[in-house]
N, C-alpha and C positions, 0 to 999 in steps of 0.2 A: 630495510626490513626491520624490525623488531623481533628479537626470538629469546632476552631473558627482560623477568620483570621483574620488580623487587616492589618489596613494602613490605611496609611493621617501622615504621622510621618514626623520629622526634624529640621532644624533651623528654629528661629521665633526672633527677634527681641521684646525685651519685650514690651507691651503692644500694641505687635502682639492679630491672633487670626490663632488660623488651626483648623482646622477639622478633630475626629479619625471617621473611618467606621471601622466596624466588624462583619464581615458576618460572622453565622450559617449552620453549619449542618442541613438540611432537620429532618436526624437522631438522634439528641439529642435538636432540638427545638420544642416549642410552648406554645399556649397564655401563658402558668402558665409559660412557663422559666423565673426565676426570672437574666436577665442582669446588667452588672455591668462594671467599670474599675478600675480599680486601677494604684499602681503607685508607680516606688520605684525607692528611688536617690541611686545613688551611697552609699555606707557608712550605709543604711537607710533602716528599714525594708521597705516591703510591706506596702501599706498604699490603705484604701478605696476611692478614688473621689467620686463616685455618684452609683447609683442603677436604675434598671426601671421594675416595671413589666408589665405583662402580659394588666392590668384594669390601666394602665400608671402613676401609683406613682407614687413618684417618690423620690429620700434620693439625699442628697449632704454632703460631709463634708465639715465644717466650713470655711476652708479655700480656697474652690473655691465659696460659695455658691452668686450667683448675678453675677457674674461673666464665669459659665461654668450649659452648660445643654446635661443636655445628653434624648436622642428620639430614637423612635424605630420605623423598619419598619416591621410589620410581612408579611407581603404577601413576601416582602423577606429576611424575614429573619436576614432582618435588624441593628441594635445598631448602633449611633453616641455620639458621645460628642466635643458638640461643645465648645470655649475652645476661651475665647475671654479677655483681658488685662491680659496677660500670663507676670507674674511675673519671673524677673531674676533668678527662682534659678539653673540658670545652666542646664546639662546634667537627663534626668531623661526618662527610657520608663515605657510603658505605656502597660498594659494589661487589654484584658480584659476578661473577666471572665461571664461561667452558670451554672444556678444552676438550674439541673430538675431533674424531678422524672422523672426515671423510671422504670416498671416492677414494682411497688412499693417502691423503693431504691432511694432515694438521690442523685447523683449525684454532682459530682462539673467539670466545663472541663473551662479551661485556654488556649489561645491564646500563642503566641511565642513571641509576643511583638513586640512592637513597639514605636522608640531615637525621644523623643521629646526635643531636648535642646533650653533652650529663654537663646538667648548673645545678646549684642549686639555688 
């Protein structure tokens, strides 16, 4: 079953911007769900980009601070990643991640990933 669906990736020029969206199934999403974005560059491990709690507390990886913004729309169970001033890192896949406590048990969910290529 698909619980997280991302969209918004594509080819972007260095210095450009793109906004990623992730819609969560109401089955797994609540105000207490911690949402996040990860990225994976080919040949490298998946790495954390940003997280956001239901209380709008956010964290960012050092390599995106000041350039990326994570936000949530709880009404529509959506999480966004606004990426500005993109660096020419080449192709990467961005994954939406959610962590919820369901019936007293923490569970993690991943989206299928959306590709973002920063290249001129």
